[in-house]
N, C-alpha and C positions, 0 to 999 in steps of 0.2 A: 367676247366680253363685244357687247352691243353697239355697234353704230349707226348712225342714222349718215344713210348718204341719198340725195336727191332724192325728200321726202319717204325714205323707205327705210326699215330696223333692217341690221345681217349680222348676224349672230360672223363676228370674227372671231379665228383668233392664228396669229402667229403661225401657225402650223399648217394652220386652210388656207392666208396666203402663201404659206415654199408653196404648198404643193398646186395649187392652180396656177402656178407661174414656172412651174415644171417643165424647162425644153421647148419656155417661152422664147425665140427671140426679140431681141431690144431693139427698137425703131430708135431712131438718132432720135436726140436730147435736144429738143429746144425750144422747152421753160424749164418748170420745177422739176428734178426728179427723184425720184426713191433708190436708195443701197438696197436691193434684194439679189441677199447669198453673195458672189464677187458683181454683179453686172449691177449697173444704170439704168434702170428703166424711165420714160418721162409714165409720172403720174395718173395722167391721162388715158394709159396704157393702163396702166396696170389695173386703176380706176374699172375702166369696159369691160378685164377680163375675171374682176373679184367681184363686181356687182351684176355682168350680163346684162347689163342697158349699154345707151348710144352713150356714145361721148356731152354731148349736147345736153342728156337730161341730170348733170353735175359739175359743181366748178371743181377745179384742183388742190380749191382751199377745206373745202370737208374732206376731197381722197388725204393728203399731206392730213389732214388733223387727225383724221381714221389710224393713220399707218402709221405716227409719231406716236398715238397712245396703244399700240401694237407692239414698240421698240426698234422701227425702222431707222433709219435713219435718210432725209428728205433734205434736198437741197435746189435754193430758191431760182429760180432762173437768173442767170448771167443776165448785166446791165448792158443793155444793150450799146451806149455811146462809147461804151470801152474800143481801145482800138487794138487787134491784135499785133501779138511780135514782132508780127511781118510786116504788118501797114506802123507800128513804130519808129521801127528799123529803117525802113522806104521813108517814113521822116525827114527821118534823122541825118540820112544822107542825100535828102535833095528829093526824094520821090520826081516823077510827072508833074507837069503844072494842074492846078483843075477846071 
């Protein structure tokens, strides 16, 4: 399938993406992520590997659009204003004053 990322056309298939990501360790996910196999990868890491371009050359949205068209499951970035379960429990128990 022809996908345009950072104004460059790429002929990508699901198999090509799986092959290029084989053996790559996922970085910690801080933004949008994609599930490839059983692993969660940051979309920017996947974009850099499959396009061989610098991460500053494309946006996460372009990679998410291309990977979604290829049939991968992409998840948006977690909201930053949501407290973790540990933080909520600390607040309920009257954690330290801020």
